[in-house]
C-alpha positions in Angstrom: 135.0 63.3 95.4 135.5 64.3 98.6 132.4 64.1 100.8 134.1 64.4 104.5 133.3 67.9 104.3 129.6 69.2 103.3 131.1 72.5 102.9 133.5 71.9 100.7 133.3 72.6 96.9 134.7 70.2 93.7 137.8 71.2 92.5 136.0 72.1 88.9 134.0 74.9 90.9 136.9 75.8 92.8 138.4 76.5 89.5 135.5 78.5 88.6 135.7 80.8 91.7 138.8 82.0 91.0 138.1 83.2 87.5 134.6 84.3 88.7 135.6 88.2 88.2 135.4 87.5 84.6 131.7 86.1 84.4 131.1 88.9 87.1 131.9 91.6 84.4 130.7 89.9 81.5 127.2 89.7 83.1 127.2 93.0 84.9 128.2 94.9 81.7 125.6 92.7 79.5 122.7 93.6 81.7 123.5 97.2 82.3 122.1 98.8 79.2 118.8 96.7 79.3 118.4 97.7 82.8 118.8 101.1 82.3 116.1 101.1 79.3 113.5 99.0 81.5 111.6 101.8 82.8 110.1 102.3 79.3 108.5 98.7 79.0 107.5 99.1 82.6 105.5 102.2 82.0 103.9 100.8 79.1 102.9 97.8 81.0 101.0 100.3 83.5 99.5 102.5 80.9 98.0 99.4 79.0 96.5 98.0 82.5 95.0 101.5 83.5 93.7 101.8 79.9 92.3 98.4 79.9 91.1 97.5 83.3 89.6 99.4 86.1 92.1 100.6 88.9 93.4 98.1 91.1 96.5 98.3 93.5 98.3 95.1 92.8 99.5 95.9 89.4 100.9 99.6 90.7 102.8 97.1 93.5 104.3 95.3 90.8 105.2 98.0 88.8 107.2 99.4 91.8 108.5 96.2 92.5 109.8 95.5 89.0 111.2 99.1 89.1 113.0 99.0 92.3 114.2 95.4 91.6 115.5 97.0 88.3 117.3 99.7 89.8 119.0 97.7 92.5 120.1 95.3 90.0 121.5 98.4 88.0 122.8 99.8 91.2 124.9 96.6 91.9 126.1 95.8 88.8 127.5 99.7 88.2 129.1 99.3 91.4 130.7 95.7 90.7 132.0 97.0 87.4 133.8 100.1 89.3 135.4 97.9 91.8 136.4 95.7 89.7 137.5 98.5 86.9 139.8 99.9 90.5 141.1 95.8 91.2 142.2 95.3 87.8 144.2 98.9 88.1 145.5 97.8 91.3 146.6 94.2 89.6 148.3 96.7 86.7 150.2 98.6 89.0 151.2 95.3 91.2 152.2 93.5 87.9 154.4 96.4 86.3 156.3 96.9 90.1 156.2 93.9 92.0 158.7 95.1 94.4 156.4 97.6 96.0 157.4 101.1 96.9 160.5 102.3 96.4 161.2 104.5 99.4 164.7 105.6 98.4 163.2 107.6 95.6 160.7 109.0 97.8 163.0 110.6 100.3 160.0 110.1 103.2 161.5 111.0 106.7 161.2 107.9 109.1 157.9 108.8 110.5 155.7 108.7 107.0 158.1 105.9 105.9 157.1 103.7 109.2 153.2 104.9 108.9 153.1 104.0 105.4 154.6 100.5 105.9 152.0 99.6 108.6 149.7 100.0 106.1 148.3 97.2 103.8 150.5 96.4 100.8 149.1 96.5 97.2 148.9 92.6 97.2 147.1 93.0 100.7 144.9 95.6 99.0 144.2 93.5 96.0 142.9 91.1 97.9 140.8 92.6 100.2 139.1 94.5 97.1 138.8 90.8 95.8 136.4 90.2 98.8 134.6 93.4 98.6 133.9 92.9 94.7 132.8 89.5 95.4 130.5 90.6 98.4 129.1 93.4 96.3 128.0 90.9 93.5 126.4 88.6 96.0 124.8 91.5 97.7 123.4 92.5 94.6 121.7 89.4 93.6 120.2 88.8 97.3 119.0 92.6 97.7 117.4 92.2 94.0 115.7 88.7 95.1 114.6 90.3 98.4 113.1 92.9 96.5 111.1 90.4 94.2 109.8 88.6 97.1 108.8 91.8 99.2 106.6 93.1 96.4 105.1 89.3 95.3 104.3 89.0 99.1 102.8 92.6 99.3 100.6 91.8 96.0 99.4 88.6 97.5 98.4 90.2 100.6 96.6 93.2 98.7 94.8 90.9 96.4 93.1 88.9 99.5 92.6 92.6 101.3 90.6 93.5 98.1 88.0 91.0 99.1 88.3 90.8 103.0 88.9 94.2 103.8 88.4 96.6 101.1 88.5 99.9 103.5 92.1 98.9 104.6 92.8 97.9 100.7 91.8 101.5 99.6 94.0 103.5 101.9 97.7 103.8 100.6 99.2 104.8 104.0 98.4 101.0 105.0 100.3 99.5 101.9 103.2 101.7 103.1 103.1 100.3 106.9 102.6 96.5 105.2 105.8 97.2 103.0 107.7 98.2 106.2 106.8 95.2 108.0 107.3 92.9 105.2 110.8 94.4 104.7 111.7 94.1 108.7 110.4 90.6 108.4 112.6 89.7 105.5 115.7 91.4 107.1 114.8 88.9 109.9 114.7 91.9 112.3 111.0 91.0 113.9 111.9 87.2 113.7 115.0 87.8 115.8 113.4 90.3 118.2 110.2 88.1 118.8 111.1 84.8 118.2 114.7 84.5 118.3 115.1 83.3 121.9 112.1 81.0 121.6 113.7 79.1 118.5 116.0 77.5 121.2 113.3 75.5 122.4 112.4 72.3 120.4 108.8 72.4 120.9 108.2 76.3 120.0 110.5 75.4 116.9 108.2 72.7 115.9 105.2 75.2 115.9 106.8 77.9 114.5 109.0 76.2 111.9 105.8 75.5 109.0 105.0 79.3 109.4 108.8 80.1 108.8 108.8 78.0 105.8 105.6 79.2 104.4 107.0 82.9 104.8 110.3 82.3 102.8 108.6 80.3 100.3 106.2 83.2 99.4 109.1 85.7 99.9 111.5 83.7 97.6 114.0 84.0 100.4 114.3 80.5 100.4 116.4 80.7 97.1 119.2 82.6 99.2 118.0 82.2 102.9 121.7 79.8 103.7 123.6 82.5 102.1 122.3 85.0 104.1 122.5 82.9 106.9 126.1 82.4 106.2 126.4 86.5 106.0 124.9 87.2 109.3 126.7 84.4 111.1 130.3 85.6 110.0 129.6 89.3 109.9 128.0 91.4 112.4 124.0 91.3 112.1 123.3 94.8 112.5 126.3 96.0 109.8 124.3 93.5 107.7 121.1 94.9 108.3 122.5 98.6 107.7 123.9 97.5 104.4 120.6 95.8 103.1 118.8 98.7 104.3 120.9 101.4 102.6 121.2 99.3 99.6 117.3 99.1 99.3 116.9 102.6 100.2 119.4 103.9 97.5 117.6 101.8 94.6 114.0 103.3 96.3 115.6 106.9 95.9 116.9 106.5 92.6 113.0 105.0 91.4 111.5 108.1 93.2 113.9 110.4 91.3 113.2 108.8 87.7 109.5 109.2 88.6 109.8 112.5 89.7 110.9 113.2 85.9 107.9 111.1 84.4 104.8 113.0 82.9 102.7 110.3 84.3 99.9 110.0 87.2 100.2 106.6 89.2 97.1 106.5 91.0 97.7 105.7 95.0 101.4 105.9 94.3 103.7 107.3 96.9 104.6 111.2 96.1 108.2 111.4 94.3 111.4 112.3 96.1 113.1 114.9 94.3 116.0 117.5 94.8 113.6 120.1 93.0 113.4 123.3 95.1 111.5 125.5 92.7 108.4 126.7 94.5 105.9 126.9 91.4 106.6 124.0 89.5 102.9 122.7 90.4 100.7 125.7 90.1 97.0 125.0 90.1 96.5 126.3 86.5 94.9 125.1 83.4 97.3 126.8 81.5 100.1 124.1 81.3 101.7 122.3 78.2 102.3 118.4 78.4 103.9 116.7 75.2 101.3 113.8 75.9 98.5 116.3 75.0 99.8 117.3 71.1 100.2 114.6 68.5 103.0 116.5 66.8 105.1 116.5 70.1 105.0 112.5 70.4 107.3 110.2 69.3 107.2 106.4 69.1 108.0 105.6 72.7 105.4 107.9 73.9 101.6 107.6 75.1 98.8 109.8 75.1 97.1 108.3 78.2 94.2 110.6 78.4 93.7 112.8 75.3 95.7 114.9 72.5 95.0 117.2 69.9 97.0 117.7 66.7 99.2 120.2 67.9 99.6 123.5 70.4 99.4 125.7 67.2 96.3 125.1 64.9 96.9 126.1 61.6 93.8 124.8 59.9 90.0 124.9 60.3 89.5 121.6 62.7 90.6 120.5 66.0 91.1 117.0 65.9 90.3 115.7 69.5 91.5 112.1 70.6 90.0 110.5 73.3 91.9 107.6 74.7 89.6 104.9 75.5 89.5 103.8 79.1 88.1 100.8 80.7 86.5 103.0 83.3 84.1 104.3 80.4 82.1 101.0 80.0 79.5 101.3 82.7 78.5 104.4 81.6 78.5 103.9 77.7 76.8 100.8 78.3 73.9 102.5 80.3 73.5 105.2 77.5 73.6 102.5 74.8 71.0 100.6 76.3 69.0 103.9 76.9 69.2 104.5 73.3 68.6 101.3 72.2 72.4 100.8 70.3 72.4 97.4 68.7 75.7 95.6 69.9 75.6 93.3 67.2 74.4 93.7 63.7 70.8 92.5 63.4 70.6 92.8 59.5 73.7 93.5 57.5 71.8 96.3 55.8 73.2 100.3 55.0 69.8 101.2 56.6 70.4 99.1 59.8 74.3 100.7 60.0 72.8 104.2 59.5 69.9 103.9 61.9 72.7 102.6 64.3 75.4 104.4 63.8 72.9 107.8 64.5 72.3 106.3 68.1 75.3 105.5 68.7 76.5 109.5 67.8 73.6 110.2 70.2 75.2 108.3 73.0 78.7 109.7 72.4 77.8 113.2 72.5 75.6 112.4 75.7 78.9 110.8 77.2 81.6 113.1 76.1 81.6 117.2 76.8 83.5 119.1 75.0 83.9 122.9 75.8 86.1 125.8 73.9 86.9 128.7 76.3 84.0 127.7 78.5 81.4 127.5 75.5 80.0 123.9 75.1 80.4 122.3 71.6 77.1 120.5 70.4 76.7 117.9 67.9 80.2 116.4 67.4 80.7 113.3 65.3 82.8 110.7 67.1 85.0 107.7 65.5 86.7 105.0 66.7 90.3 104.6 66.1 93.4 103.1 66.7 95.9 106.1 67.2 98.4 106.0 64.1 101.4 107.0 66.5 101.1 105.3 69.9 98.6 102.3 69.0 96.3 103.1 71.7 92.6 102.7 70.8 90.1 105.7 71.3 87.5 107.9 69.9 88.3 111.0 67.3 86.2 113.8 66.9 87.3 117.0 64.4 86.0 120.0 66.1 85.4 123.2 63.7 87.6 126.3 64.9 87.2 128.7 62.2 85.0 131.1 63.9 87.3 131.4 66.7 89.5 134.3 67.0 93.3 134.3 66.7 95.1 133.6 69.8 95.1 131.5 72.7 92.0 129.1 73.5 91.5 126.6 76.2 89.9 123.1 75.1 88.2 121.3 78.2 87.0 117.6 77.7 84.8 115.7 80.5 82.6 112.8 80.5 79.4 111.7 82.2 79.9 109.1 84.2 77.4 106.8 85.9 77.7 106.4 89.6 75.1 105.0 92.3 72.6 105.3 89.4 73.2 108.7 88.3 75.1 110.6 85.8 77.9 113.4 86.8 80.4 115.3 85.0 84.0 114.4 85.7 87.1 115.9 83.9 89.2 114.3 81.5 91.5 116.9 80.6 92.5 120.5 79.5 94.5 121.4 76.6 95.8 124.9 75.7 96.3 125.8 71.9 96.8 128.6 69.9 94.9 129.4 66.7 96.7 131.2 64.0 
């Protein structure tokens, strides 16, 4: 093996390099379908987290990071496939007509002929397109790792801020500022602006280098740093910055557009970007129908998230009210259970023990949940624990009689009594319109 030049590649790798277009097409086409469907799994992760744990910023940051990560890959792989298809089309034309343009048959004037002859030949265009295809694939992988590293570092920083600076942690705008700063640092703009000239001095370089290495280790950029330096040292640095910024913003915009079409509230999230220009889609009204509020409208991929009834049109005598069990309910329920002397572990496995304990549990649930239909409070509800038959979510279900209600439209309001600073205050869960036949 030739070891004289460290940048030289072994022959077998060069051979693979020449056939790399096959590998690019195979990887890109194989992952596009998976990447297109990945939001479903990400939403389920976020919903599972919001149901089973108290709200924190870190999982939301990871959610956004993974979403943009998948969209950056998807965008790049689609671009790679398109460019490779174009490249193969050019190859086909060149193979069928290796002599190029037949100007005699075109009967062009000398002026047009001269202009066309000065432009690139098909062979030159094929070579240029080959370079563009290879760089597109490489940039896709680099931007994807770049995105992953950026959100990993932001998550680590937010984890520390939760304990060290709670007031900074609670402000979503600070997260956006941090994200922009990390983005500029990872591109190298901050490094170039503040430390570019300093790195030319040996002593300053020796002091700065450990911080430089630690940053690149946390942001995963150590995986592609040398390749990135090759890129910016052979192409105009600002062009590279522009390519990375545009690529990331495109992935970010695609993410925001997809989120704007999802019926889910992500706490602390950046408002979604949308081309929607209609003015009255977000009216402050309780008369809004969402499919998540009706079990009959759910499919196997949907989640309820907060609460639901059986259908928007009620034909029977009972309203089935399902409320998803959220972690944030625990503190209030624990206080009510202790106040009402509910036993959390069976002291005696007798029917009498369970009857007494069940009555105390029902009393606690009725003090915790508040159900209202058309502003009238529904008293003495019976609550059951249930794992939902469609979504698999754990929750509480009650059957509310509606036979005495007049036919027509009605509104169910669900609230709960939340314990905060030693006092119970009613907090809104959901409003569900329904029509009684």
